[in-house]
C-alpha positions, 0 to 999 in steps of 0.5 A: 521552480526554486530548485536546491543547490545542494549536491545529493546526499544519502536521500538522493542517489542520482547525480545533478547533471551527467554529461549523458543526463545533460544530452538528453536533458537538451534533446527533451527540452527540445520536443523530443518525447523519446528523451523525457522518456528516458528521463522519467522512466527510472523513477516512475515505479519510485514515483508511484510508491510515493503517492500511494503512500500518501493517498492510500489508493493505487489508482489515484497514485497511477493517476497523480504519476501521470499528472506529475510527467505532464506536468514536468513536460510542460516545465522541463525548461525551468529544470536548471540541473541545480538540483537532481532530477529526481528530486525536482519530479518528487517535488512536483509530485508531492505538489501533485498530491497536496492538489488532490487531498485539499478535496478529498477525505482522507482514506482508512480502515474500519478499525481506525473509524468504528468500533469493533461489532459483535458478530451476532450484529447484522451487516451494515451497507457498505460504503462506496465513497473513496474513504477506504485504503486499498492494497498495492501490490508488490509488483509495484514496489519501489527497490528499497532506497533507504538507508540503515539510518532511516525509522521505517524499513521499506517493507514496514512503511507499506505495510496496511497498519502503517498506512492507516497510521500515515493517513492520521496525519496532515497531508504536509506532515505526512509528506515530511515523515515519509520522506524523512523516515522511509526515503532518508531525506535532509531538512534542507531538501524538505525544506527546498521542496516545501518552500520553507525552513529548516526549523519549520521542516523541523517543526514539522517532522517532530509534530509527525513523529509525535502523531505517528506513536500514537496511531502506530505505536511500536515497529513490529520486530517480527514481521515478515520480510520483504523478499521471502517467506520463510518456511514456517509461514509458508506452511502456515499460508498453506493451511490457512488456505487449505482450511478456508477452501474445505471449510474448517472453522476450527482450522481456521481460528486455530492459525489466528491470535487471540484478539486477531482482527478481521475487516471487510472494507467497503462494509463499515464493519469488523471483528476483534477476537477469536470467539467474534470470528468464529462466529461471524465466518461460521454463519455467514462464509462457511455456513451450510455445506461450504466446502468448495465455496471458495478458491483462494489464489496466493498473492502479495500486497504491501510487502505481504502475503495475502490471497485472491478469493473465488466464490463458487458459480453453481449456475456454471460450476466457475469460481468468480472474483471476489475479493482481495485478501491481505494477512499479518503475520507475527511470531507464526499466527495470524494478526490482521485479516483485511479483505477488500470486497471489491472485484476491480481490485483484481485488475491491479494484481492481473488476475482473472475475474473468472476461474474454470473448474476444470482448469484449476486445481482446488484443494479437496483437505 
């Protein structure tokens, strides 16, 4: 596999071969699957996060982690212990992602692919092909591992806006930027992973940084923290939830900035601005007698807040899974609303597909 002879650096912070690891590795090479699991399980979540950043889909990321572990199991005898085991797994995972990307379109969100629509425009048919970014539950996220020198913090590097920009990069630039500017790997480590020279890595990284600035021009300094929601934001989210459940359009609009965006993948359609959003939800999502039509459950995804949306089924008075919605919030206002109209995503968030009115508290404000 051409593993590096370097000792681990700040970017690769496990030992190369401790005594315990050497014994576990020897047992795994001998065919002990339990020993192999003990070697690899500590890295599963961060490999999942890594593959998601590259691919933009939790399901694809899960599949690639399984493929990574299968390849690692088959090639375990080639690991010579001259580089951190973690780096070896990342190399396998990254190459597996490259194999997949070679035959698939990049994923994105409607604002990156289409011009904003007029609220009076009829909604186009959904695009069911795998071209959309998908949400990533926070419980899947690996613990932050970057040093203070990393250009992009762990929470920012998993946000939908950053991921949409990241997907515009060619695969090798995407990988180099993630490993360097998110996980703080060194150029020599990246050269070993990609089988190229340090100068080539630096050139790739320069182009990646130049391109990401065009698609993601500035870091957001006041985004929500990764570990907690402050009282002001908590109050905002509560107002937002109550406003939808009580069909209070004016209250919903009051919580947005002037140029808030509103997208609903897989529909190739998005809106920008309070006026357009107000017109759309008044005539589509909250038309007629809409009080109690929606029930929202808070979730956390991509390092920020969101809701699992349920729509009332008048036939049996239950609420049926409808969409997973993510919000971006800055300065005490909602700046982006992305609503993934896909019931299959509820499995990822361990949310039921049906909610009984008798078993849930509905907001009646």
